[in-house]
C-alpha positions as CSV (number, residue, x, y, z in Angstrom):
1,X,-15.9,-17.9,24.7
2,X,-16.3,-20.6,22.1
3,X,-14.0,-20.5,19.1
4,X,-15.6,-20.0,15.7
5,X,-16.0,-23.0,13.5
6,X,-16.9,-21.1,10.4
7,X,-13.9,-22.4,8.5
8,X,-14.2,-26.0,9.6
9,X,-16.5,-27.1,6.7
10,X,-15.4,-24.4,4.3
11,X,-14.0,-25.6,1.0
12,X,-10.3,-26.3,1.2
13,X,-8.1,-23.7,-0.6
14,X,-6.2,-24.7,-3.6
15,X,-2.8,-26.3,-2.8
16,X,0.1,-24.5,-4.4
17,X,2.6,-26.9,-6.0
18,X,5.8,-27.7,-4.2
19,X,7.7,-25.9,-7.0
20,X,5.9,-22.6,-6.0
21,X,6.8,-23.1,-2.4
22,X,10.4,-23.7,-3.3
23,X,10.3,-20.5,-5.4
24,X,9.0,-18.7,-2.3
25,X,12.1,-20.0,-0.4
26,X,14.4,-18.6,-3.0
27,X,12.8,-15.2,-3.1
28,X,12.5,-15.1,0.7
29,X,16.2,-15.8,1.1
30,X,17.1,-13.1,-1.5
31,X,15.0,-10.5,0.2
32,X,16.5,-11.4,3.7
33,X,20.0,-11.0,2.4
34,X,19.1,-7.8,0.6
35,X,17.6,-6.2,3.7
36,X,20.1,-7.6,6.2
37,X,21.3,-4.3,7.6
38,X,17.7,-3.1,8.1
39,X,16.8,-6.2,9.9
40,X,19.9,-6.0,12.1
41,X,19.0,-2.4,13.0
42,X,15.5,-3.5,13.9
43,X,16.7,-6.3,16.1
44,X,19.0,-3.9,17.9
45,X,16.1,-1.5,18.4
46,X,13.9,-4.2,19.7
47,X,16.1,-6.1,22.1
48,X,19.5,-4.4,22.0
49,X,21.3,-7.3,20.3
50,X,24.8,-6.5,18.8
51,X,25.2,-6.6,15.0
52,X,27.5,-9.6,14.8
53,X,25.4,-11.6,17.2
54,X,22.4,-11.0,15.0
55,X,24.3,-12.0,11.9
56,X,25.7,-15.2,13.4
57,X,22.8,-16.2,15.7
58,X,19.9,-15.1,13.5
59,X,20.8,-14.8,9.8
60,X,23.2,-17.8,9.4
61,X,20.8,-20.4,10.9
62,X,17.7,-19.0,9.1
63,X,19.4,-18.8,5.7
64,X,20.8,-22.3,6.2
65,X,17.3,-23.6,7.1
66,X,15.7,-22.0,4.0
67,X,18.4,-23.6,1.8
68,X,17.9,-27.0,3.5
69,X,14.2,-26.9,2.8
70,X,14.8,-25.9,-0.9
71,X,17.0,-28.9,-1.3
72,X,14.9,-31.5,0.6
73,X,11.3,-30.4,0.6
74,X,10.3,-32.1,-2.7
75,X,11.7,-35.4,-1.6
76,X,10.3,-35.3,1.9
77,X,6.8,-34.3,0.8
78,X,6.5,-36.6,-2.2
79,X,4.1,-39.5,-2.2
80,X,5.8,-42.6,-0.9
81,X,5.0,-46.2,-2.1
82,X,4.4,-48.6,0.8
83,X,5.5,-52.1,0.2
84,X,5.7,-55.3,2.3
85,X,1.9,-55.9,2.4
86,X,0.5,-59.3,3.4
87,X,-0.4,-61.8,0.7
88,X,-4.2,-61.3,1.3
89,X,-3.9,-57.8,0.0
90,X,-2.8,-59.1,-3.4
91,X,-3.9,-56.7,-6.2
92,X,-3.5,-53.6,-4.0
93,X,-1.0,-50.7,-4.1
94,X,-0.5,-48.4,-1.2
95,X,1.0,-44.9,-0.8
96,X,1.6,-42.4,2.0
97,X,0.7,-38.9,0.9
98,X,1.7,-35.8,2.9
99,X,-0.8,-32.9,2.7
100,X,-0.9,-29.6,4.6
101,X,-2.6,-29.5,8.0
102,X,-4.4,-26.3,6.8
103,X,-4.2,-23.1,8.8
104,X,-1.3,-22.7,11.2
105,X,-0.9,-20.2,14.0
106,X,2.7,-19.3,15.0
107,X,3.0,-17.4,18.3
108,X,6.5,-15.9,18.1
109,X,9.0,-15.3,20.8
110,X,11.5,-12.4,21.2
111,X,14.8,-13.8,22.3
112,X,15.8,-14.9,18.7
113,X,13.3,-12.7,16.8
114,X,14.4,-13.6,13.3
115,X,15.7,-17.1,13.5
116,X,13.0,-18.9,15.5
117,X,9.9,-17.5,13.9
118,X,11.7,-17.4,10.5
119,X,12.3,-21.2,10.6
120,X,8.8,-22.0,11.8
121,X,7.3,-19.8,9.1
122,X,9.5,-21.4,6.5
123,X,8.4,-24.9,7.5
124,X,4.7,-24.0,7.6
125,X,4.8,-22.4,4.1
126,X,6.9,-25.1,2.5
127,X,4.5,-27.7,3.9
128,X,1.7,-25.9,2.0
129,X,-0.2,-24.3,4.9
130,X,-1.7,-20.8,5.4
131,X,0.1,-19.2,8.3
132,X,-1.0,-16.6,10.8
133,X,1.9,-15.1,12.8
134,X,1.4,-13.3,16.1
135,X,4.7,-11.3,16.6
136,X,6.1,-10.9,20.1
137,X,5.3,-7.7,21.9
138,X,9.1,-7.4,22.7
139,X,10.3,-7.6,19.1
140,X,7.6,-6.0,16.9
141,X,9.9,-4.0,14.5
142,X,12.1,-6.9,13.4
143,X,9.3,-9.5,13.1
144,X,7.0,-7.1,11.2
145,X,9.8,-6.5,8.7
146,X,10.4,-10.2,8.5
147,X,6.8,-10.9,7.8
148,X,6.6,-8.1,5.2
149,X,9.5,-9.8,3.3
150,X,7.7,-13.2,3.6
151,X,4.6,-11.7,2.1
152,X,6.5,-10.0,-0.7
153,X,8.2,-13.4,-1.5
154,X,4.8,-15.1,-1.6
155,X,3.5,-12.6,-4.1
156,X,6.6,-13.0,-6.3
157,X,6.2,-16.8,-6.1
158,X,2.6,-16.7,-7.1
159,X,1.3,-18.0,-3.8
160,X,-2.2,-16.9,-2.6
161,X,-2.4,-13.6,-0.7
162,X,-3.4,-15.3,2.6
163,X,-0.4,-17.6,2.6
164,X,1.2,-15.3,5.3
165,X,-0.8,-13.0,7.5
166,X,-0.2,-11.5,10.9
167,X,-1.9,-10.3,14.0
168,X,-1.1,-7.5,16.4
169,X,2.1,-7.8,18.5
170,X,0.4,-7.9,21.8
171,X,-0.3,-10.6,24.4
172,X,-4.0,-9.9,24.1
173,X,-3.9,-10.7,20.4
174,X,-2.5,-14.1,21.0
175,X,-5.3,-14.9,23.5
176,X,-8.0,-13.6,21.2
177,X,-6.7,-15.7,18.3
178,X,-6.8,-18.9,20.4
179,X,-10.3,-18.1,21.7
180,X,-12.0,-16.7,18.6
181,X,-10.5,-18.4,15.6
182,X,-10.1,-22.0,14.6
183,X,-6.6,-23.3,13.6
184,X,-5.4,-26.7,12.5
185,X,-2.1,-26.5,14.3
186,X,-0.6,-24.0,16.8
187,X,3.2,-23.4,17.2
188,X,4.2,-21.6,20.3
189,X,7.7,-20.7,21.6
190,X,8.1,-19.3,25.0
191,X,8.0,-19.9,28.7
192,X,6.6,-23.1,30.3
193,X,4.0,-21.1,32.2
194,X,2.5,-19.5,29.1
195,X,2.9,-22.8,27.3
196,X,0.5,-24.4,29.7
197,X,-2.1,-21.7,28.9
198,X,-1.6,-22.3,25.2
199,X,-2.0,-26.1,25.7
200,X,-5.2,-25.6,27.6
201,X,-6.7,-23.4,24.9
202,X,-5.7,-25.9,22.3
203,X,-7.2,-28.8,24.3
204,X,-10.6,-27.1,24.3
205,X,-10.8,-27.3,20.5
206,X,-8.6,-30.5,20.2
207,X,-6.1,-28.5,18.1
208,X,-2.7,-30.2,17.7
209,X,0.2,-28.0,18.9
210,X,4.0,-27.7,19.0
211,X,5.3,-26.2,22.2
212,X,8.9,-25.2,22.2
213,X,9.4,-24.3,25.8
214,X,12.4,-23.6,27.9
215,X,15.0,-25.9,29.4
216,X,16.9,-25.8,32.7
217,X,19.6,-28.0,31.5
218,X,23.1,-29.2,32.5
219,X,26.6,-29.4,31.0
220,X,28.2,-32.6,32.3
221,X,32.0,-32.6,32.3
222,X,33.4,-36.1,32.7
223,X,36.7,-37.0,34.2
224,X,38.4,-37.6,30.8
225,X,37.2,-34.3,29.3
226,X,39.4,-31.4,28.2
227,X,38.7,-28.9,31.0
228,X,39.8,-25.9,28.9
229,X,37.6,-26.8,26.0
230,X,34.7,-27.5,28.3
231,X,35.1,-24.2,30.2
232,X,35.2,-22.1,27.0
233,X,32.3,-23.9,25.3
234,X,30.0,-23.8,28.4
235,X,30.7,-20.2,29.2
236,X,30.0,-19.2,25.6
237,X,26.7,-21.1,25.6
238,X,25.7,-19.7,29.0
239,X,26.3,-16.1,28.1
240,X,25.4,-15.9,24.4
241,X,22.5,-13.7,23.6
242,X,22.8,-12.3,27.1
243,X,22.1,-15.7,28.5
244,X,18.6,-15.7,27.0
245,X,18.7,-19.0,25.2
246,X,16.3,-21.8,26.1
247,X,19.0,-24.5,25.3
248,X,21.8,-22.9,27.2
249,X,23.2,-24.7,30.3
250,X,22.1,-23.4,33.6
251,X,24.7,-25.5,35.5
252,X,28.0,-27.2,34.9
253,X,28.4,-30.6,36.7
254,X,32.2,-31.2,36.7
255,X,33.9,-34.4,37.8
256,X,36.0,-33.7,40.9
257,X,39.1,-35.1,39.3
258,X,39.3,-32.1,36.9
259,X,37.2,-29.6,38.9
260,X,40.1,-27.3,39.8
261,X,41.5,-27.3,36.3
262,X,38.0,-26.4,35.0
263,X,37.7,-23.5,37.4
264,X,41.2,-22.3,36.5
265,X,40.1,-22.2,32.8
266,X,36.7,-20.6,33.6
267,X,37.9,-17.9,36.1
268,X,39.5,-15.5,33.6
269,X,36.4,-15.8,31.3
270,X,34.1,-14.8,34.1
271,X,36.3,-12.1,35.4
272,X,36.6,-10.4,32.0
273,X,32.9,-10.6,31.1
274,X,31.4,-7.3,30.1
275,X,27.9,-6.2,31.0
276,X,25.1,-7.3,28.7
277,X,21.6,-6.1,28.2
278,X,18.6,-8.3,29.1
279,X,15.1,-8.0,28.0
280,X,14.1,-6.0,31.0
281,X,15.2,-4.9,34.5
282,X,13.2,-7.6,36.3
283,X,15.0,-10.4,34.5
284,X,18.4,-8.9,35.3
285,X,17.4,-8.3,38.9
286,X,16.3,-11.9,39.4
287,X,19.6,-13.3,38.0
288,X,21.7,-11.1,40.3
289,X,19.4,-12.1,43.3
290,X,19.8,-15.8,42.6
291,X,23.5,-15.5,42.4
292,X,23.7,-13.5,45.6
293,X,21.5,-16.1,47.4
294,X,23.7,-18.9,46.2
295,X,26.8,-17.2,47.5
296,X,25.2,-16.6,50.9
297,X,24.3,-20.3,51.0
298,X,28.0,-21.2,50.6
299,X,28.9,-20.7,46.9
300,X,31.6,-18.5,45.6
301,X,31.5,-15.9,42.9
302,X,34.2,-16.9,40.4
303,X,34.3,-13.5,38.6
304,X,34.7,-11.3,41.7
305,X,32.2,-9.0,43.3
306,X,28.6,-9.4,42.2
307,X,27.4,-6.0,40.9
308,X,23.7,-5.0,40.9
309,X,21.8,-4.8,37.6
310,X,21.5,-1.4,36.0
311,X,18.9,-0.4,33.5
312,X,18.4,-4.0,32.4
313,X,22.1,-4.7,32.1
314,X,24.3,-7.0,34.2
315,X,27.7,-8.6,34.2
316,X,27.5,-12.3,33.5
317,X,28.0,-14.3,36.7
318,X,29.4,-17.7,37.7
319,X,28.9,-19.2,41.2
320,X,31.2,-22.2,41.9
321,X,30.6,-24.8,44.6
322,X,26.9,-23.8,44.2
323,X,24.8,-25.6,46.8
324,X,22.4,-28.1,45.1
325,X,19.4,-26.9,47.1
326,X,19.5,-23.3,45.8
327,X,17.3,-21.7,43.2
328,X,20.3,-20.9,41.1
329,X,21.2,-24.6,40.8
330,X,17.6,-25.3,39.8
331,X,18.1,-22.9,37.0
332,X,14.7,-21.2,36.7
333,X,16.1,-18.0,35.4
334,X,16.7,-16.6,31.9
335,X,20.0,-14.8,31.9
336,X,23.8,-15.1,32.0
337,X,24.4,-16.9,35.3
338,X,26.1,-20.3,35.6
339,X,26.2,-22.6,38.6
340,X,29.2,-24.8,38.8
341,X,29.2,-28.0,41.0
342,X,31.8,-30.7,41.6
343,X,30.4,-34.3,41.2
344,X,31.8,-37.7,42.0
345,X,31.6,-39.5,38.8
346,X,29.1,-39.9,36.0
347,X,26.4,-41.5,38.3
348,X,26.5,-38.5,40.6
349,X,26.4,-36.1,37.7
350,X,23.4,-37.9,36.2
351,X,21.6,-37.8,39.6
352,X,22.2,-34.1,40.0
353,X,21.1,-33.5,36.4
354,X,17.9,-35.5,36.8
355,X,17.0,-33.8,40.1
356,X,16.0,-30.8,38.0
357,X,13.2,-32.2,35.8
358,X,13.2,-29.9,32.8
359,X,15.5,-31.0,30.1
360,X,15.7,-29.7,26.5
361,X,19.4,-29.7,25.4
362,X,22.1,-31.4,27.5
363,X,25.8,-31.1,26.9
364,X,28.4,-33.8,27.7
365,X,32.1,-33.3,27.6
366,X,34.3,-36.3,27.3
367,X,37.6,-37.6,25.9
368,X,35.8,-40.5,24.2
369,X,32.8,-39.1,22.3
370,X,32.3,-42.4,20.4
371,X,31.7,-44.2,23.7
372,X,29.3,-41.6,24.9
373,X,27.3,-41.8,21.7
374,X,27.2,-45.6,21.9
375,X,25.9,-45.6,25.4
376,X,22.2,-45.5,24.6
377,X,21.2,-46.0,28.2
378,X,23.2,-42.9,29.3
379,X,21.8,-40.8,26.5
380,X,18.2,-41.9,27.3
381,X,18.7,-41.2,31.0
382,X,19.6,-37.6,30.2
383,X,16.0,-37.0,29.3
384,X,16.7,-34.4,26.7
385,X,15.6,-34.1,23.1
386,X,19.1,-32.8,22.1
387,X,22.4,-34.0,23.4
388,X,25.6,-32.3,22.3
389,X,29.0,-34.0,22.8
390,X,32.0,-31.6,23.4
391,X,30.0,-28.6,22.5
392,X,26.9,-26.6,23.6
393,X,24.0,-24.9,21.7
394,X,26.0,-24.3,18.4
395,X,25.4,-27.8,16.9
396,X,21.6,-27.2,17.2
397,X,21.9,-24.8,14.3
398,X,22.1,-27.7,11.9
399,X,19.0,-27.2,9.7
400,X,18.3,-30.9,9.4
401,X,18.2,-31.5,13.1
402,X,14.9,-31.5,14.9
403,X,14.3,-30.1,18.4
404,X,11.7,-31.7,20.5
405,X,10.9,-31.0,24.2
406,X,9.5,-33.3,26.8
407,X,7.3,-32.6,29.7
408,X,7.8,-29.0,31.0
409,X,10.1,-28.3,28.0
410,X,7.1,-28.8,25.7
411,X,6.2,-31.3,23.0
412,X,6.2,-31.8,19.3
413,X,9.1,-31.4,16.9
414,X,10.3,-28.2,15.2
415,X,13.0,-27.8,12.6
416,X,14.5,-30.5,10.4
417,X,12.6,-33.3,8.8
418,X,10.4,-34.0,11.8
419,X,9.4,-30.4,12.2
420,X,8.4,-30.1,8.5
421,X,6.4,-33.3,8.6
422,X,4.7,-32.2,11.8
423,X,3.0,-29.4,9.8
424,X,1.6,-31.9,7.4
425,X,-0.8,-34.9,7.9
426,X,-0.4,-38.3,6.4
427,X,-3.1,-39.6,4.1
428,X,-3.1,-43.4,3.5
429,X,-4.1,-44.1,-0.1
430,X,-4.6,-47.4,-1.9
431,X,-5.7,-48.6,-5.3
432,X,-7.1,-52.0,-5.9
433,X,-7.0,-53.8,-9.2
434,X,-10.3,-54.5,-11.0
435,X,-9.6,-58.2,-11.5
436,X,-7.0,-59.4,-9.0
437,X,-8.9,-58.9,-5.8
438,X,-9.3,-60.7,-2.4
439,X,-12.6,-62.7,-2.4
440,X,-15.3,-61.2,-0.2
441,X,-17.3,-64.4,0.3
442,X,-16.6,-66.8,3.1
443,X,-14.7,-69.8,1.7
444,X,-15.6,-73.5,2.2
445,X,-14.0,-75.7,4.9
446,X,-11.1,-76.7,2.6
447,X,-10.4,-73.1,1.7
448,X,-10.4,-72.1,5.3
449,X,-7.9,-74.7,6.2
450,X,-5.7,-73.6,3.3
451,X,-5.9,-69.9,4.2
452,X,-5.2,-70.6,7.9
453,X,-2.1,-72.6,7.1
454,X,-0.9,-69.9,4.6
455,X,-1.7,-67.0,6.9
456,X,-0.3,-68.5,10.1
457,X,2.9,-70.0,8.5
458,X,1.7,-73.6,9.0
459,X,1.4,-73.1,12.8
460,X,-1.6,-73.4,15.0
461,X,-2.7,-70.9,17.7
462,X,-0.5,-72.6,20.2
463,X,2.6,-72.0,18.0
464,X,3.1,-75.6,17.1
465,X,3.1,-77.1,13.6
466,X,-0.3,-78.1,12.5
467,X,-0.9,-80.4,9.6
468,X,-4.6,-79.9,9.2
469,X,-6.3,-77.6,11.7
470,X,-10.0,-78.2,12.5
471,X,-12.0,-75.5,10.9
472,X,-15.0,-75.9,13.2
473,X,-13.2,-75.7,16.6
474,X,-10.5,-73.5,18.0
475,X,-7.3,-75.3,19.0
476,X,-7.4,-76.7,22.5
477,X,-4.9,-74.2,23.8
478,X,-7.4,-71.4,23.2
479,X,-10.5,-73.0,24.6
480,X,-11.9,-71.6,27.9
């Protein structure tokens, strides 16, 4: 089915001033805080998330992002003068203008039902777009309530009624929107498999997209790291939100020199873990099955006996000495199971990490963070859009930091300055003076010699000084 192009040539809607969009941020934040308990209850009803987890993992990052946009949007979206032009553009002035892309579709995910779509919605509105949100079928209550508050804030700020609209919270609704309607940008958060379908649908209409897909990433613990700090940070990241975090580590690659001390610090955490509820029984079953298969292949359960999943709940698991050829090591699961492997130095850790080609957020634990940050070759070799030193996941909550996947982890930036600007387009504008203008007519031979010497810095095409280049022939070095 071909998408409609009815809105392609339609008159562009009036652009609300940045001040009105900032006012929307203020009102949206106020309403969120006012309805915090109702939203917490809705999240619990949708995905079973505990109250304090919702406050810390959903509200705090979302409110911080809204405040960051209030403080920075006007500066980031303001016209910028472009200097440094060549001499032959004398009499011209140039600017970069940021304008909205137009109509943005946000296909929401369920694992962080307020934070993720809330930040994407904030960036789209602050950039001046009209936004259509397709809520997740797994978290309809909480996201409907969030969108109701966003619409109420738009009304209070004097934004047009169609600034924020929504579709049904079904998979079919997302497909129909992509097939039937025309958007100027699509933002999708979810699995790599569904991300490919979205990318194909966008390709048919040449629609730009931001795909925030999953990672299967590593935590690398170098020989000089603090093993207790690393164990606690990695276990927290691997089990937070019931392990349903795209940037959580799937495996810990620990230098053999501190491997035993790392295990000693990790063992009591795994042994005392309480059952957590996943999105559904099938996800929990898969996590348990992968852990059992890794143990059968030679790994060892660090927390004791592996218990079967029950009604979508499971006890977080850790398999140490996990064979590298197991599915658990590959990390294609979405739940609280961590593979732990001993490595022989940084090169072996990097090789094991790169063997699994889906990187979004990699953690590195070291006693010398400055040296790690200064090693650009090592950081680049990790292949991730986010690298955290001596921590995992939590630093990604900084509202000014962008997240950008590569390959199977997606493409395009979300959050931070890059995410905001991605929902705008740059318009190059110039103004030329009436009198001081570059001549349009071809100059005489003397003028050509003068312009060549001025334009090429007194050098000929071969790069050697030229006193008076011939205007009728190219230099010998360029003849054929």
